[in-house]
N, C-alpha and C positions, 0 to 999 in steps of 0.2 A: 420581727423586722429590726434591723439595726441601722441607725443613722450615725455614721462615724463622725467623730469630732476629735480635735487634738486633746492630748492628755493635759489636764489642768489641775488646779487646786482641789477640785471635787473628786478627782480620781484617787484610788488607793495605790496606783502604780506610778513609778518614776524611773527614768533611765538611770542606770549606774554606769558612769563613764570611767575609763581607765583600763588597765590590763587585767587579764583573767588567766589563771594558770592553765586552764584546759583549752585555751584558744591561741592559735598562732596566726590567725587572720588579722587584718587591720582592725584596730579598735575604732568604734564609732565616736565621732565628736558630738557635741550637743545638737548642732543643726541636723546632722544625719539621724540621730536618735529621735528628734522631734518629728522628722519626716516619716519615719517608719512606724512609730508608735502612735496608736489611736485607741479610742474607747467608744463604746456605744453610748450615745447620748442618754438612752433609756436605762443604762446600767453602769454606775460608777465603779463597780467591781470588775468590769470586763476589760480585756486587753486584746488588741488586734495589732499584730506585728506583721508587716508586709514589706519584705525586702525589695519587691518589684517597684516600690515607690522611689527607690534610689536608682534602679536600673533604667527607669523611664527618663531620668535626668542625665543619663550617661555616667552615673556614679558607680556602676558595677553591679551592686545588688548582692554582694557577698560580705561576710563578716561574722561577728559574734555579738548579736544584740543581747543586752542584759538589762532586764527591768526588775525592780524590787518593789515589794509592797510595804507599806507602813504598818501593816497589821502584824501583830505578834500573837503567838498562841503557845500553849503548853503541849508539846508533841506527845507526851505521855497520856494525855486525855483525848487524843484524836481517835475516833472510832472508824472513820473512813474518809477518804478524799476522792473526789471525782472532778473531772474536767471534760470539756468538749474541745476538740481540736480538728481543724480542717487544714490539710496540707496539699498543695498542688505544685507540680513542676519542681520538686525538691531534689530530684536525683538521689545522691547518696548522703543527704544531709543527716547530721546527728542532732538530735534535739532533746532537751530535758525541760518539759513544761513546768516542772515544780522541783526546785532544788532547795532543800531545807538546810539551813546552817544555824548553828547556835550563835547567840550574840557575842559570846566570848570564844570565838574559834581560835584554836591554837594548834598548829601542827606539832607532832603527828597525832592523828586521831586514833591510831591503833598501834599496838606494840609490835 
């Protein structure tokens, strides 16, 4: 059972605002990000992103939400990664539940 609550200081997740190279949709502002991003009260590592929270206010419900974790890890030591996802009424949505980027990302990443 998950009791949703706003993301707060006890969550490992926070919205990242601004432009994103892979997205041409409108960028969410802080108020919109706060509306769509939630976590389970029972699990500070959880993240619940629901664009319908914007649509119900007449705000559309489309865009490119981007949330980042404060957690860092050595990707060379990762043995496996798993996640649970539930998607409804998403049409032709493109989603990347986990996007790993180095701290010192510098393009180009390949020759």
